[in-house]
MIDOSE-1310 file (N, C-alpha, C; in nm, 2 decimals, decimal comma, always signed):
residues 257
miir	-2,10/+1,75/-7,29/-2,14/+1,79/-7,17/-2,11/+1,67/-7,07; -2,07/+1,73/-6,94/-2,02/+1,65/-6,84/-2,13/+1,60/-6,75; -2,14/+1,48/-6,74/-2,29/+1,43/-6,69/-2,22/+1,38/-6,53; -2,30/+1,46/-6,39/-2,31/+1,40/-6,32/-2,33/+1,34/-6,22
ksps	-2,28/+1,23/-6,17/-2,37/+1,13/-6,12/-2,42/+1,14/-5,94; -2,53/+1,09/-5,96/-2,57/+1,12/-5,80/-2,52/+1,02/-5,72; -2,54/+1,01/-5,54/-2,49/+0,94/-5,45/-2,53/+0,75/-5,52; -2,64/+0,76/-5,57/-2,67/+0,62/-5,58/-2,62/+0,57/-5,72
eiei	-2,61/+0,64/-5,82/-2,53/+0,60/-5,93/-2,39/+0,55/-5,89; -2,32/+0,64/-5,79/-2,20/+0,60/-5,73/-2,18/+0,51/-5,71; -2,24/+0,47/-5,60/-2,26/+0,32/-5,55/-2,28/+0,19/-5,65; -2,37/+0,23/-5,77/-2,34/+0,13/-5,87/-2,22/+0,11/-5,94
mkea	-2,18/+0,22/-5,94/-2,02/+0,22/-6,01/-1,95/+0,17/-5,92; -1,96/+0,19/-5,81/-1,86/+0,08/-5,73/-1,83/-0,06/-5,78; -1,94/-0,07/-5,77/-1,98/-0,25/-5,75/-1,91/-0,27/-5,91; -1,93/-0,16/-5,99/-1,85/-0,23/-6,10/-1,72/-0,20/-6,15
grvs	-1,66/-0,08/-6,05/-1,53/-0,07/-6,03/-1,44/-0,20/-5,96; -1,53/-0,27/-5,84/-1,51/-0,36/-5,76/-1,46/-0,47/-5,87; -1,59/-0,52/-5,98/-1,55/-0,64/-6,04/-1,44/-0,56/-6,14; -1,39/-0,48/-6,19/-1,30/-0,47/-6,26/-1,19/-0,46/-6,22
aral	-1,17/-0,44/-6,06/-1,06/-0,46/-6,00/-1,01/-0,61/-5,97; -1,12/-0,69/-5,93/-1,09/-0,81/-5,92/-1,01/-0,87/-6,04; -1,09/-0,87/-6,16/-1,03/-0,89/-6,28/-0,88/-0,87/-6,28; -0,86/-0,75/-6,25/-0,70/-0,69/-6,29/-0,63/-0,79/-6,21
rlvg	-0,67/-0,76/-6,09/-0,58/-0,87/-5,97/-0,55/-1,00/-5,98; -0,67/-1,05/-6,03/-0,64/-1,20/-6,11/-0,54/-1,21/-6,18; -0,57/-1,10/-6,28/-0,47/-1,14/-6,41/-0,32/-1,12/-6,36; -0,30/-1,04/-6,23/-0,16/-0,98/-6,19/-0,13/-1,10/-6,16
eavr	-0,20/-1,15/-6,08/-0,15/-1,29/-5,98/-0,10/-1,40/-6,12; -0,17/-1,42/-6,26/-0,12/-1,50/-6,33/+0,00/-1,49/-6,41; +0,04/-1,36/-6,38/+0,15/-1,27/-6,51/+0,23/-1,38/-6,43; +0,32/-1,40/-6,53/+0,44/-1,47/-6,48/+0,48/-1,51/-6,64
pgvt	+0,65/-1,59/-6,66/+0,70/-1,60/-6,79/+0,66/-1,75/-6,82; +0,62/-1,76/-6,98/+0,58/-1,86/-6,98/+0,41/-1,83/-7,04; +0,35/-1,77/-6,95/+0,19/-1,77/-6,98/+0,15/-1,67/-7,16; -0,01/-1,68/-7,17/+0,02/-1,62/-7,26/-0,08/-1,50/-7,24
tgel	-0,08/-1,39/-7,34/-0,18/-1,27/-7,32/-0,32/-1,34/-7,34; -0,33/-1,41/-7,44/-0,44/-1,53/-7,45/-0,50/-1,56/-7,33; -0,40/-1,65/-7,27/-0,48/-1,72/-7,11/-0,48/-1,60/-7,02; -0,41/-1,51/-7,02/-0,47/-1,39/-6,95/-0,63/-1,37/-6,95
dria	-0,67/-1,30/-7,06/-0,78/-1,28/-7,14/-0,90/-1,36/-7,12; -0,82/-1,51/-7,09/-0,97/-1,59/-7,06/-0,97/-1,59/-6,91; -0,89/-1,57/-6,83/-0,90/-1,55/-6,67/-1,00/-1,42/-6,67; -0,95/-1,33/-6,70/-1,02/-1,15/-6,71/-1,19/-1,22/-6,74
eeai	-1,20/-1,28/-6,84/-1,34/-1,27/-6,85/-1,42/-1,36/-6,78; -1,39/-1,44/-6,77/-1,44/-1,56/-6,67/-1,45/-1,45/-6,56; -1,34/-1,42/-6,53/-1,41/-1,32/-6,37/-1,51/-1,27/-6,36; -1,48/-1,11/-6,47/-1,63/-1,09/-6,51/-1,74/-1,12/-6,47
rqeg	-1,76/-1,23/-6,58/-1,88/-1,29/-6,60/-1,92/-1,38/-6,46; -1,80/-1,43/-6,38/-1,86/-1,49/-6,23/-1,93/-1,42/-6,15; -1,90/-1,28/-6,17/-1,95/-1,17/-6,06/-2,08/-1,11/-6,16; -2,13/-1,15/-6,24/-2,22/-1,11/-6,28/-2,22/-0,98/-6,40
gvpa	-2,09/-0,95/-6,46/-2,08/-0,82/-6,51/-2,05/-0,88/-6,70; -2,01/-0,79/-6,74/-2,01/-0,81/-6,90/-1,83/-0,71/-6,91; -1,79/-0,81/-6,98/-1,64/-0,74/-7,04/-1,67/-0,59/-7,12; -1,63/-0,52/-7,08/-1,65/-0,35/-7,10/-1,59/-0,34/-7,27
fkgy	-1,46/-0,45/-7,27/-1,40/-0,39/-7,43/-1,45/-0,48/-7,55; -1,49/-0,59/-7,51/-1,50/-0,68/-7,58/-1,60/-0,66/-7,68; -1,59/-0,61/-7,80/-1,67/-0,57/-7,89/-1,68/-0,42/-7,95; -1,61/-0,37/-7,82/-1,65/-0,20/-7,84/-1,58/-0,17/-7,98
rgfp	-1,63/-0,10/-8,02/-1,58/-0,05/-8,18/-1,49/-0,13/-8,22; -1,57/-0,30/-8,21/-1,49/-0,36/-8,28/-1,36/-0,46/-8,22; -1,34/-0,41/-8,09/-1,24/-0,44/-7,99/-1,26/-0,59/-8,02; -1,16/-0,71/-8,04/-1,21/-0,85/-8,01/-1,19/-0,92/-7,90
rtlc	-1,12/-0,91/-7,78/-1,09/-0,94/-7,67/-1,14/-0,85/-7,52; -1,15/-0,92/-7,44/-1,19/-0,86/-7,31/-1,04/-0,77/-7,22; -0,95/-0,82/-7,25/-0,80/-0,71/-7,20/-0,81/-0,68/-7,30; -0,72/-0,56/-7,31/-0,60/-0,51/-7,39/-0,48/-0,56/-7,30
tsln	-0,33/-0,61/-7,38/-0,24/-0,64/-7,32/-0,14/-0,58/-7,38; -0,04/-0,51/-7,38/+0,06/-0,40/-7,41/+0,17/-0,44/-7,35; +0,27/-0,50/-7,45/+0,40/-0,57/-7,40/+0,52/-0,44/-7,44; +0,57/-0,40/-7,31/+0,71/-0,31/-7,36/+0,74/-0,21/-7,42
eqvv	+0,72/-0,16/-7,56/+0,73/-0,09/-7,62/+0,58/-0,03/-7,66; +0,51/-0,11/-7,65/+0,35/-0,14/-7,66/+0,26/-0,02/-7,58; +0,22/+0,05/-7,62/+0,16/+0,20/-7,50/+0,01/+0,13/-7,46; -0,08/+0,13/-7,58/-0,21/+0,13/-7,53/-0,28/-0,02/-7,61
hgip	-0,37/-0,09/-7,61/-0,45/-0,14/-7,71/-0,41/-0,25/-7,76; -0,31/-0,32/-7,69/-0,29/-0,46/-7,77/-0,40/-0,59/-7,76; -0,37/-0,64/-7,83/-0,47/-0,70/-7,84/-0,42/-0,88/-7,81; -0,48/-0,94/-7,68/-0,42/-1,09/-7,66/-0,43/-1,17/-7,77
sski	-0,36/-1,28/-7,73/-0,32/-1,40/-7,86/-0,24/-1,50/-7,74; -0,31/-1,65/-7,79/-0,26/-1,78/-7,78/-0,12/-1,79/-7,82; -0,06/-1,69/-7,93/+0,05/-1,69/-7,98/+0,14/-1,61/-7,91; +0,14/-1,53/-7,83/+0,22/-1,40/-7,75/+0,23/-1,48/-7,59
vlke	+0,40/-1,49/-7,57/+0,44/-1,55/-7,47/+0,47/-1,45/-7,35; +0,45/-1,45/-7,29/+0,53/-1,36/-7,17/+0,71/-1,40/-7,15; +0,77/-1,31/-7,17/+0,91/-1,36/-7,14/+0,99/-1,31/-6,99; +1,04/-1,33/-6,94/+1,12/-1,27/-6,82/+1,17/-1,16/-6,88
gdiv	+1,16/-1,08/-6,79/+1,21/-0,90/-6,82/+1,11/-0,84/-6,90; +1,00/-0,89/-6,95/+0,90/-0,81/-6,99/+0,84/-0,71/-6,93; +0,73/-0,58/-6,97/+0,65/-0,58/-6,88/+0,53/-0,57/-6,99; +0,40/-0,57/-6,88/+0,27/-0,61/-6,94/+0,17/-0,50/-6,92
svdv	+0,13/-0,40/-6,95/+0,03/-0,33/-6,94/-0,10/-0,41/-6,96; -0,18/-0,38/-6,85/-0,33/-0,50/-6,87/-0,44/-0,40/-6,84; -0,50/-0,35/-6,91/-0,63/-0,29/-6,88/-0,75/-0,37/-6,89; -0,86/-0,36/-6,79/-0,97/-0,42/-6,83/-1,09/-0,33/-6,75
gavv	-1,23/-0,34/-6,80/-1,33/-0,26/-6,80/-1,44/-0,40/-6,77; -1,56/-0,36/-6,69/-1,65/-0,45/-6,67/-1,79/-0,34/-6,66; -1,86/-0,39/-6,69/-2,04/-0,34/-6,70/-2,08/-0,40/-6,61; -2,13/-0,34/-6,51/-2,25/-0,38/-6,41/-2,39/-0,29/-6,43
dgyy	-2,51/-0,35/-6,40/-2,59/-0,29/-6,42/-2,61/-0,20/-6,48; -2,54/-0,19/-6,60/-2,58/-0,06/-6,71/-2,46/+0,05/-6,73; -2,35/+0,02/-6,59/-2,25/+0,15/-6,55/-2,08/+0,09/-6,59; -1,99/+0,15/-6,58/-1,86/+0,09/-6,61/-1,75/+0,14/-6,56
gdna	-1,68/+0,07/-6,49/-1,55/+0,05/-6,45/-1,44/+0,03/-6,52; -1,31/+0,09/-6,52/-1,21/+0,07/-6,58/-1,08/+0,11/-6,53; -0,98/+0,01/-6,53/-0,87/+0,00/-6,46/-0,78/-0,05/-6,55; -0,65/-0,03/-6,50/-0,50/-0,06/-6,62/-0,42/-0,06/-6,46
rtfa	-0,32/-0,15/-6,53/-0,17/-0,17/-6,44/-0,06/-0,23/-6,53; +0,07/-0,19/-6,55/+0,17/-0,22/-6,58/+0,23/-0,34/-6,49; +0,27/-0,47/-6,53/+0,32/-0,55/-6,43/+0,43/-0,60/-6,46; +0,53/-0,63/-6,41/+0,66/-0,71/-6,43/+0,66/-0,83/-6,43
vgrv	+0,72/-0,91/-6,56/+0,70/-1,06/-6,59/+0,86/-1,09/-6,53; +0,88/-1,15/-6,40/+1,00/-1,17/-6,30/+1,07/-1,04/-6,29; +1,20/-1,10/-6,33/+1,30/-0,97/-6,31/+1,32/-0,88/-6,45; +1,28/-0,75/-6,40/+1,33/-0,65/-6,53/+1,45/-0,57/-6,51
vpva	+1,49/-0,48/-6,56/+1,58/-0,42/-6,62/+1,57/-0,29/-6,50; +1,65/-0,22/-6,47/+1,60/-0,14/-6,31/+1,53/+0,02/-6,39; +1,55/+0,03/-6,52/+1,42/+0,14/-6,58/+1,31/+0,13/-6,57; +1,29/-0,01/-6,60/+1,16/-0,08/-6,63/+1,08/-0,09/-6,48
ekll	+1,12/-0,12/-6,38/+1,12/-0,10/-6,21/+1,10/+0,03/-6,16; +1,18/+0,14/-6,27/+1,13/+0,26/-6,22/+1,04/+0,35/-6,31; +1,02/+0,27/-6,43/+0,90/+0,33/-6,52/+0,76/+0,32/-6,41; +0,80/+0,17/-6,38/+0,63/+0,15/-6,30/+0,61/+0,18/-6,18
evta	+0,71/+0,22/-6,10/+0,72/+0,28/-5,98/+0,64/+0,44/-6,03; +0,73/+0,54/-6,09/+0,70/+0,62/-6,13/+0,57/+0,68/-6,18; +0,52/+0,59/-6,28/+0,39/+0,57/-6,36/+0,27/+0,55/-6,27; +0,30/+0,48/-6,13/+0,21/+0,45/-6,01/+0,19/+0,55/-5,93
eslq	+0,31/+0,60/-5,91/+0,32/+0,77/-5,85/+0,22/+0,87/-5,93; +0,27/+0,89/-6,06/+0,16/+0,98/-6,11/+0,04/+0,95/-6,13; -0,02/+0,82/-6,13/-0,15/+0,78/-6,09/-0,20/+0,86/-5,96; -0,15/+0,85/-5,87/-0,17/+0,92/-5,71/-0,19/+1,01/-5,75
agid	-0,09/+1,07/-5,78/-0,06/+1,24/-5,77/-0,19/+1,32/-5,84; -0,26/+1,25/-6,00/-0,35/+1,26/-6,03/-0,49/+1,22/-5,95; -0,52/+1,14/-5,86/-0,61/+1,15/-5,79/-0,60/+1,24/-5,69; -0,50/+1,28/-5,63/-0,53/+1,38/-5,54/-0,57/+1,48/-5,56
aarp	-0,51/+1,51/-5,70/-0,55/+1,65/-5,75/-0,71/+1,69/-5,77; -0,76/+1,56/-5,79/-0,92/+1,53/-5,83/-1,04/+1,59/-5,73; -1,01/+1,71/-5,66/-1,11/+1,73/-5,59/-1,20/+1,87/-5,58; -1,33/+1,88/-5,57/-1,39/+1,97/-5,56/-1,35/+2,12/-5,57
gnrl	-1,36/+2,20/-5,68/-1,29/+2,34/-5,66/-1,17/+2,34/-5,73; -1,09/+2,25/-5,77/-0,95/+2,22/-5,88/-1,08/+2,25/-5,96; -0,94/+2,23/-6,09/-0,98/+2,23/-6,21/-0,95/+2,12/-6,29; -0,99/+2,07/-6,46/-0,91/+1,97/-6,49/-0,81/+1,96/-6,51
fdig	-0,75/+2,03/-6,53/-0,60/+2,01/-6,59/-0,49/+2,02/-6,48; -0,57/+2,03/-6,37/-0,44/+2,05/-6,21/-0,45/+1,88/-6,25; -0,56/+1,79/-6,26/-0,51/+1,64/-6,25/-0,37/+1,59/-6,35; -0,39/+1,66/-6,48/-0,30/+1,62/-6,62/-0,14/+1,70/-6,58
havq	-0,15/+1,81/-6,47/-0,01/+1,87/-6,48/+0,03/+1,78/-6,32; -0,05/+1,74/-6,25/+0,02/+1,68/-6,17/+0,08/+1,58/-6,20; +0,02/+1,50/-6,32/+0,06/+1,38/-6,38/+0,19/+1,41/-6,44; +0,19/+1,49/-6,51/+0,31/+1,52/-6,59/+0,43/+1,58/-6,52
tvae	+0,40/+1,66/-6,40/+0,49/+1,69/-6,29/+0,59/+1,57/-6,25; +0,53/+1,47/-6,20/+0,59/+1,34/-6,13/+0,62/+1,30/-6,28; +0,58/+1,28/-6,40/+0,66/+1,17/-6,47/+0,82/+1,23/-6,51; +0,79/+1,37/-6,53/+0,89/+1,45/-6,58/+1,00/+1,46/-6,48
aagf	+1,00/+1,49/-6,39/+1,08/+1,52/-6,28/+1,17/+1,37/-6,27; +1,08/+1,26/-6,32/+1,18/+1,13/-6,30/+1,30/+1,11/-6,45; +1,24/+1,18/-6,53/+1,31/+1,16/-6,65/+1,23/+1,13/-6,74; +1,09/+1,10/-6,78/+1,00/+1,05/-6,84/+0,92/+1,14/-6,92
svvr	+0,80/+1,11/-7,01/+0,76/+1,16/-7,03/+0,60/+1,12/-7,09; +0,51/+1,21/-7,08/+0,38/+1,16/-7,10/+0,31/+1,15/-7,22; +0,21/+1,04/-7,27/+0,16/+1,06/-7,43/+0,06/+1,16/-7,43; +0,05/+1,22/-7,54/-0,07/+1,33/-7,59/-0,17/+1,32/-7,62
eyvg	-0,14/+1,15/-7,70/-0,24/+1,15/-7,81/-0,38/+1,09/-7,76; -0,32/+0,99/-7,61/-0,47/+0,94/-7,59/-0,43/+0,98/-7,46; -0,56/+0,97/-7,35/-0,57/+1,04/-7,22/-0,72/+0,96/-7,16; -0,74/+1,02/-7,06/-0,80/+0,94/-6,94/-0,98/+1,02/-7,03
hgig	-1,06/+1,02/-6,93/-1,19/+1,01/-6,96/-1,30/+1,04/-6,86; -1,41/+1,11/-6,89/-1,53/+1,05/-6,83/-1,58/+0,94/-6,84; -1,64/+0,86/-6,74/-1,70/+0,75/-6,75/-1,82/+0,73/-6,64; -1,92/+0,63/-6,67/-2,05/+0,63/-6,64/-2,14/+0,53/-6,72
rsmh	-2,23/+0,59/-6,77/-2,33/+0,48/-6,86/-2,29/+0,43/-6,99; -2,15/+0,54/-7,02/-2,09/+0,49/-7,16/-1,92/+0,50/-7,09; -1,87/+0,39/-7,19/-1,77/+0,39/-7,14/-1,65/+0,52/-7,14; -1,66/+0,62/-7,24/-1,61/+0,72/-7,26/-1,71/+0,84/-7,26
edpn	-1,72/+0,92/-7,17/-1,77/+1,06/-7,15/-1,70/+1,18/-7,15; -1,75/+1,25/-7,19/-1,69/+1,41/-7,15/-1,65/+1,40/-6,99; -1,55/+1,46/-6,95/-1,45/+1,56/-7,03/-1,34/+1,45/-7,06; -1,29/+1,50/-7,17/-1,10/+1,41/-7,19/-1,04/+1,46/-7,04
vpnf	-0,95/+1,39/-7,00/-0,89/+1,41/-6,88/-0,73/+1,36/-6,94; -0,67/+1,46/-7,00/-0,51/+1,47/-7,02/-0,38/+1,45/-6,94; -0,33/+1,42/-6,92/-0,23/+1,34/-6,85/-0,16/+1,42/-6,88; -0,14/+1,62/-6,93/-0,06/+1,69/-6,90/-0,13/+1,83/-6,88
gmag	-0,04/+1,91/-6,89/-0,14/+2,06/-6,91/-0,08/+2,16/-6,80; -0,17/+2,27/-6,85/-0,12/+2,41/-6,72/-0,24/+2,39/-6,60; -0,18/+2,42/-6,46/-0,25/+2,42/-6,37/-0,33/+2,53/-6,37; -0,46/+2,50/-6,30/-0,58/+2,59/-6,27/-0,64/+2,64/-6,43
kgpe	-0,65/+2,53/-6,51/-0,71/+2,54/-6,67/-0,82/+2,43/-6,67; -0,88/+2,44/-6,73/-1,01/+2,33/-6,79/-1,12/+2,37/-6,68; -1,25/+2,35/-6,71/-1,39/+2,31/-6,60/-1,34/+2,29/-6,48; -1,40/+2,35/-6,39/-1,40/+2,32/-6,24/-1,46/+2,21/-6,20
lqpg	-1,37/+2,12/-6,13/-1,41/+1,98/-6,09/-1,53/+2,00/-5,95; -1,63/+1,93/-6,02/-1,76/+1,93/-5,92/-1,81/+1,78/-5,85; -1,86/+1,76/-5,74/-1,90/+1,62/-5,66/-2,00/+1,59/-5,79; -1,95/+1,48/-5,82/-2,07/+1,37/-5,92/-1,98/+1,35/-6,01
mvla	-1,89/+1,42/-6,06/-1,82/+1,36/-6,19/-1,73/+1,28/-6,14; -1,73/+1,15/-6,25/-1,64/+1,06/-6,20/-1,54/+1,04/-6,40; -1,46/+1,01/-6,33/-1,29/+1,01/-6,45/-1,26/+0,87/-6,42; -1,17/+0,87/-6,57/-1,10/+0,75/-6,57/-0,93/+0,83/-6,57
iepm	-0,90/+0,83/-6,49/-0,74/+0,86/-6,50/-0,67/+0,78/-6,54; -0,56/+0,82/-6,60/-0,49/+0,68/-6,68/-0,32/+0,78/-6,75; -0,25/+0,74/-6,65/-0,15/+0,79/-6,70/-0,04/+0,73/-6,80; -0,03/+0,74/-6,92/+0,04/+0,66/-6,99/+0,17/+0,72/-7,00
vnag	+0,31/+0,65/-6,96/+0,44/+0,70/-6,95/+0,57/+0,62/-7,00; +0,61/+0,72/-7,07/+0,75/+0,68/-7,18/+0,85/+0,68/-7,14; +0,91/+0,60/-7,13/+1,07/+0,58/-7,08/+1,16/+0,65/-7,17; +1,11/+0,73/-7,26/+1,18/+0,78/-7,38/+1,07/+0,91/-7,45
thav	+1,08/+0,91/-7,60/+1,00/+1,02/-7,65/+0,83/+1,00/-7,60; +0,77/+1,09/-7,62/+0,62/+1,09/-7,57/+0,57/+1,05/-7,71; +0,63/+1,05/-7,82/+0,54/+1,03/-7,97/+0,52/+0,85/-8,02; +0,39/+0,84/-8,01/+0,35/+0,75/-8,03/+0,31/+0,65/-8,18
esls	+0,30/+0,62/-8,21/+0,17/+0,57/-8,36/+0,14/+0,41/-8,36; +0,09/+0,42/-8,44/-0,04/+0,32/-8,44/+0,03/+0,21/-8,55; +0,00/+0,05/-8,49/+0,05/-0,05/-8,56/-0,05/-0,08/-8,68; -0,04/-0,18/-8,76/-0,12/-0,25/-8,89/-0,23/-0,26/-8,86
dgwt	-0,24/-0,33/-8,72/-0,37/-0,38/-8,66/-0,45/-0,30/-8,66; -0,48/-0,21/-8,67/-0,58/-0,07/-8,64/-0,59/-0,07/-8,47; -0,50/-0,11/-8,41/-0,53/-0,11/-8,24/-0,41/-0,07/-8,16; -0,28/-0,16/-8,17/-0,22/-0,13/-8,12/-0,10/-0,03/-8,10
vvtc	-0,08/+0,06/-7,98/-0,01/+0,20/-8,02/+0,12/+0,19/-7,93; +0,22/+0,18/-8,06/+0,37/+0,18/-7,98/+0,41/+0,32/-7,96; +0,58/+0,31/-7,89/+0,61/+0,44/-7,84/+0,72/+0,44/-8,04; +0,75/+0,54/-8,07/+0,78/+0,56/-8,19/+0,96/+0,56/-8,18
dgql	+0,98/+0,58/-8,08/+1,18/+0,49/-8,04/+1,18/+0,40/-7,98; +1,07/+0,32/-7,92/+1,05/+0,16/-7,91/+1,16/+0,13/-7,80; +1,11/+0,28/-7,70/+1,17/+0,24/-7,54/+1,01/+0,18/-7,47; +1,05/+0,17/-7,35/+0,91/+0,10/-7,28/+0,82/+0,23/-7,25
sahf	+0,70/+0,17/-7,21/+0,59/+0,25/-7,15/+0,51/+0,18/-7,07; +0,47/+0,24/-6,98/+0,37/+0,18/-6,89/+0,27/+0,28/-6,86; +0,13/+0,17/-6,78/+0,00/+0,24/-6,77/-0,08/+0,19/-6,67; -0,10/+0,28/-6,58/-0,19/+0,27/-6,52/-0,32/+0,32/-6,48
ehtv	-0,45/+0,30/-6,44/-0,54/+0,38/-6,42/-0,63/+0,34/-6,33; -0,72/+0,41/-6,26/-0,83/+0,38/-6,19/-0,95/+0,49/-6,22; -1,08/+0,44/-6,19/-1,21/+0,51/-6,22/-1,18/+0,59/-6,07; -1,25/+0,69/-6,07/-1,24/+0,81/-5,95/-1,37/+0,85/-5,98
aite	-1,45/+0,88/-5,88/-1,56/+0,98/-5,86/-1,51/+1,08/-5,74; -1,57/+1,21/-5,79/-1,53/+1,32/-5,72/-1,64/+1,33/-5,60; -1,62/+1,36/-5,49/-1,66/+1,41/-5,40/-1,67/+1,52/-5,31; -1,73/+1,55/-5,21/-1,71/+1,62/-5,12/-1,62/+1,67/-5,01
qgpi	-1,58/+1,50/-4,98/-1,46/+1,45/-4,93/-1,39/+1,45/-4,99; -1,39/+1,45/-5,09/-1,24/+1,41/-5,18/-1,24/+1,34/-5,28; -1,16/+1,27/-5,35/-1,17/+1,15/-5,46/-1,21/+1,02/-5,38; -1,27/+0,94/-5,47/-1,28/+0,83/-5,40/-1,24/+0,68/-5,53
vltd	-1,15/+0,60/-5,52/-1,11/+0,54/-5,61/-1,21/+0,40/-5,63; -1,31/+0,37/-5,77/-1,39/+0,29/-5,76/-1,35/+0,18/-5,76; -1,26/+0,19/-5,88/-1,18/+0,05/-5,88/-1,09/+0,00/-5,78; -1,15/-0,06/-5,72/-1,06/-0,10/-5,56/-1,11/-0,20/-5,47
epga	-1,03/-0,31/-5,44/-1,14/-0,40/-5,39/-1,10/-0,34/-5,24; -1,20/-0,37/-5,12/-1,18/-0,41/-5,00/-1,04/-0,43/-4,94; -0,98/-0,37/-4,88/-0,86/-0,42/-4,82/-0,70/-0,40/-4,94; -0,76/-0,37/-5,07/-0,63/-0,34/-5,15/-0,55/-0,19/-5,14
gltn	-0,48/-0,18/-5,18/-0,44/-0,02/-5,17/-0,50/+0,05/-5,29; -0,44/+0,21/-5,25/-0,57/+0,28/-5,34/-0,49/+0,29/-5,52; -0,41/+0,25/-5,53/-0,37/+0,23/-5,68/-0,33/+0,08/-5,68; -0,38/+0,00/-5,62/-0,32/-0,13/-5,65/-0,20/-0,19/-5,68
g	-0,12/-0,13/-5,59/-0,01/-0,12/-5,64/+0,11/-0,16/-5,51
């Protein structure tokens, strides 16, 4: 069942989104060679709690930390640690969410650590562009798979692939609500998009094959071929006027990019 939000609920979700976006920005500002992912996690939790929010991921289904930090070939759900040190040339995908007044915000971005190889630069650029394409398709009257089709078209035109096993989702009073929001699909298919729907749109784009597998920690997902992966995400409300990005700080770019 897809839960449509009222305008007042969307206003509350804007605050949850702002807190999530601020935490992601502060983490991004701290990304550099020599920093541990554990330190990034500390920054994020402190930022969320300073704003009166609660980290959305910490304890969710047993996940132990505030952030998901996924390096290089890791796709999603990497666990921060004081033993994982960022190195020049890495890319690190950071996913963070916050709960404010009972509603969730959720966003992600992949950051370059210092100077990275050209394929990594292109991967980050294309994944951000695919997210924007998905957001642009999130309009009343369109169909759910129009979002994934837009994401897939941008990613594959650049020679990359989109992950199938992990998808975006509805969001509101729960982290994961109906519907699932794939990053692939045939245009014109799926439920009609209607005002009041709020979706976490989150392309996961791989430099090589779309195939992924989970590590023995039960959380971290990696590409099967060991090639790079990037992850960008926004929480987006569908309104009569078009899509509104809720995980956006005032004055920031639409895709935090």
